[in-house]
N, C-alpha and C positions, 0 to 999 in steps of 0.2 A: 427390374431388369437384372439387377445383381443376383437375385435368387434364381432366375432362370439360368443365368450363366453358371452358377454354382452346381445347380442340378444337371446341367449339361456336362459339366466337367466330371462330375461324379459318375454319370452314366458312361462317359468315355472311359474312365478308369475301369469300370465294370464290363467293358467291351460291349456295352448296349449302344451300338453306334447309331441306330435309327432314332432311339430316344434322345441321344446326346444331340444329334443334328436338330431334331424338333425343338428342343429347348434353347439351343443356340440361335436358331432362327426366331424364336419368340423374343429373345433378348434383343436381337438385331432389330426386329420390327419396332419394339418399344424404344429403343435407342434412336432409330431413325425418326421417329415421331417426336420424341422428347428432347433429344440431345443433338439437334441438327448441326450445332456449331462445334461440337466436341468430337473431332475426328478420331482422337485416340480411343475413345470408348467404342465408336463404331468399328474402327480397325480391329480392336481386340475380338469383336464378334467374328469378323472375317477370318482372323487368325485361327480362332477356335474352331470354326467350321472347316477351314483348310486342314487343320491338324487331325480332325476326325476323318476327313477325306483320305489323308495320307495313311491312316491306320487301316482304312478300308481298301487300300490300294486303288483309290480313284484319283490318280495323280494329275490328270488333266483338270479336274474340278478343283483340286487343291491349288494347282498353279494359277487358275483363274482368280481365286480368292486372294492368294498372296500377291499377284500382280495388281489387284485393286488397292491393296494396302500400299504397295510401292508408289503407285500413282498418286494416292491420297497424300502420302508423306511428302513426295516431291513438290506438290502444290503448296503445301503448308510451310515447309521449311526450305530455306535456301542454302542450308549448310548441313553437313553430316551430323547425324545423331544416332544414338544407340538403337532406337526403334527401327530406323532404316537399315542399320548394319545387321540387326537380328533378322529382319525380313529377308535380306539377301541370302541368308542361311536357309530360310524356309523355301525360297524359290529354288535354290540349289538342291535341296532334298527332294522336291517334286520332280525336278529333272532327273535326278538320280533314280528315283522310282520308275520313271519312264524309260530308263536305260539310255538316256541321252547324255552320256557321260561328258562329252565336250562342253555342252551347255552347263552341266552341273559344275564341271571344273572352272569355267568362266565365272560363274557366281560365287563359288567357294573362294576364288582368288579375289574377287571384289570384296567379299565378306572379310577376308584376311586383312586386306589393305584398310578397310574401314575400321576394323577393330584395332589395328596397329596405330592408326591416327587417334582414335578415341582413347585407348587405354595404354598405349605404349607396347614395346616389343615383349617385355618381360611380364606376361600375363598368361594365366592358365587358358583363358578363352582363346588366345592367339595360338597356343599350343594345339588345342583341339582343331582349330581351322587348318593348321599344317597337316594334321592327321587326316582330315577329310580330303584335303588335296592329294595327299599321298595315295589314298584309296582310289581316288578317281584316275590318277595316273596308272595305278595297277589295273584297273578295269579297262584302260585304253592300251594296256600292254606296253606302257612306257615305264619300264621298271626302274631304270636309273633315276629318272625324275621322281618317281614314287618313293624310292628309297631315300633320296635327298630330303624330300618333304617329311617323311616319317621320322628321319633322324633329327631334323630341326625340331619337330614336335616333341621327340623324346628328350632332347637336350634342354629345351625350354621347360618341360615338365620337371626335369631334375633340378633346374636352377630355381624354379618358383615353388616347388612342393618338397624338394628334398629327395634323397635317394631311397628312402624307405616307404614312400607313398604307395598305397595299393594300386592306383591307377597306372603305375609304371608297368605293371605286369601286362596289361592289355596292349600297351604301346610296344613292349618287347616282343609279344606274341605276333603282332602285325608285321614287325620287321623280320621275324623269323629267326 
């Protein structure tokens, strides 16, 4: 199953999406039959398939797979964990692709809160979540809120990465 997963991932990087899906499904089938009790291995297949769907702009399909992961995690864990927090971002990205910006914003905010709880405020991942939120506000033409979120992300990146880090350029560009 691991080999199928790797082959699928390489095909995805090569933009051979049909082949990538095929291998990720083969991996999923093997894991469903062999690893029934290991939800994280099965979830990784769903995430991989959803990621390929995102690249193919098949956002509804991606959303379906990411929601399956979310349901699985909620059943298994009674507390917040990194896998769940990361999947909130996946769901937001699918909504973003569907141009359902309010739903995307809702999930990006949930993702931000989850990452703040898990990793604290001073974290680069948290800064990226602020940037995602700012971009959604911009898409919704709520520019003041968008600017606030983008500035929060920028200041957090400066605090955690330093003023000379290359990723600051993209943050400054988004702010204008």
